One Martini backbone bead per residue (centre of mass of N, CA, C, O) as a GRO file, in nm:
protein
   84
    1MET     BB    1 -27.107 -13.434  -3.952
    2ASN     BB    2 -27.197 -13.155  -4.061
    3PRO     BB    3 -27.473 -13.114  -4.248
    4GLU     BB    4 -27.357 -12.875  -4.418
    5PHE     BB    5 -27.099 -13.018  -4.502
    6GLN     BB    6 -27.221 -13.270  -4.626
    7GLU     BB    7 -27.370 -13.125  -4.856
    8LEU     BB    8 -27.112 -13.012  -4.982
    9ALA     BB    9 -26.968 -13.281  -5.028
   10ASP     BB   10 -27.181 -13.411  -5.203
   11ASP     BB   11 -27.171 -13.202  -5.427
   12ILE     BB   12 -26.876 -13.233  -5.501
   13TYR     BB   13 -26.890 -13.532  -5.569
   14ARG     BB   14 -27.105 -13.505  -5.799
   15ARG     BB   15 -26.929 -13.318  -5.980
   16ARG     BB   16 -26.694 -13.517  -6.012
   17VAL     BB   17 -26.853 -13.744  -6.143
   18LEU     BB   18 -26.961 -13.589  -6.382
   19ARG     BB   19 -26.690 -13.504  -6.495
   20ALA     BB   20 -26.575 -13.789  -6.544
   21ARG     BB   21 -26.800 -13.893  -6.731
   22ALA     BB   22 -26.736 -13.665  -6.954
   23MET     BB   23 -26.473 -13.791  -7.010
   24THR     BB   24 -26.231 -13.899  -7.181
   25VAL     BB   25 -25.987 -14.119  -7.189
   26GLY     BB   26 -25.765 -13.915  -7.239
   27GLU     BB   27 -25.837 -13.721  -7.008
   28ARG     BB   28 -25.802 -13.929  -6.783
   29LEU     BB   29 -25.506 -13.996  -6.843
   30ALA     BB   30 -25.400 -13.706  -6.799
   31GLU     BB   31 -25.489 -13.685  -6.505
   32VAL     BB   32 -25.324 -13.915  -6.394
   33LEU     BB   33 -25.047 -13.808  -6.485
   34GLU     BB   34 -25.065 -13.546  -6.319
   35LEU     BB   35 -25.094 -13.678  -6.038
   36GLN     BB   36 -24.824 -13.833  -6.052
   37ASP     BB   37 -24.642 -13.586  -6.079
   38GLN     BB   38 -24.724 -13.459  -5.809
   39ALA     BB   39 -24.648 -13.692  -5.625
   40ASN     BB   40 -24.353 -13.705  -5.703
   41ALA     BB   41 -24.280 -13.412  -5.625
   42MET     BB   42 -24.346 -13.449  -5.326
   43MET     BB   43 -24.157 -13.681  -5.255
   44ARG     BB   44 -23.901 -13.546  -5.347
   45GLY     BB   45 -23.930 -13.310  -5.142
   46SER     BB   46 -23.918 -13.483  -4.894
   47VAL     BB   47 -23.634 -13.590  -4.945
   48LYS     BB   48 -23.491 -13.315  -4.957
   49MET     BB   49 -23.567 -13.228  -4.661
   50GLN     BB   50 -23.433 -13.486  -4.524
   51PHE     BB   51 -23.187 -13.461  -4.765
   52PRO     BB   52 -23.023 -13.177  -4.847
   53ASP     BB   53 -22.731 -13.322  -4.956
   54ALA     BB   54 -22.850 -13.469  -5.180
   55SER     BB   55 -22.835 -13.590  -5.467
   56GLU     BB   56 -23.013 -13.656  -5.734
   57SER     BB   57 -22.952 -13.968  -5.737
   58GLU     BB   58 -23.031 -14.001  -5.439
   59VAL     BB   59 -23.320 -13.900  -5.462
   60ASP     BB   60 -23.405 -14.117  -5.669
   61ARG     BB   61 -23.346 -14.362  -5.492
   62LEU     BB   62 -23.523 -14.281  -5.242
   63THR     BB   63 -23.788 -14.262  -5.398
   64LEU     BB   64 -23.796 -14.556  -5.502
   65GLU     BB   65 -23.792 -14.680  -5.217
   66ARG     BB   66 -24.067 -14.564  -5.129
   67LYS     BB   67 -24.233 -14.682  -5.357
   68HIS     BB   68 -24.170 -14.974  -5.284
   69ARG     BB   69 -24.281 -14.976  -4.992
   70LEU     BB   70 -24.574 -14.896  -5.072
   71ARG     BB   71 -24.620 -15.143  -5.246
   72LEU     BB   72 -24.578 -15.357  -5.024
   73VAL     BB   73 -24.802 -15.258  -4.838
   74SER     BB   74 -25.028 -15.283  -5.040
   75ASP     BB   75 -24.985 -15.588  -5.115
   76GLN     BB   76 -25.034 -15.678  -4.797
   77GLY     BB   77 -25.283 -15.503  -4.682
   78LEU     BB   78 -25.184 -15.265  -4.463
   79PHE     BB   79 -25.337 -15.070  -4.644
   80GLN     BB   80 -25.632 -14.853  -4.601
   81ASN     BB   81 -25.865 -14.691  -4.734
   82ALA     BB   82 -26.079 -14.467  -4.582
   83ALA     BB   83 -26.310 -14.482  -4.811
   84ALA     BB   84 -26.362 -14.811  -4.796
   0.00000   0.00000   0.00000
């Protein structure tokens, strides 16, 4: 990575860590729930794009199936976080 960008990335990371350390448990929980809502909305949007004629109940079912598959992949250790 370009040293200039690395310095910027390091600064952003430090700021995020400091912000997280300053948060209360309740604030952290609220942040997690917000991120979960955003991820769920993105996944539902993806399902709707792939299946434009699907009913809301079908979108719900397909979204749950995708979440289940992701959980299985994660549980089997097949997915590794790139940052790890």
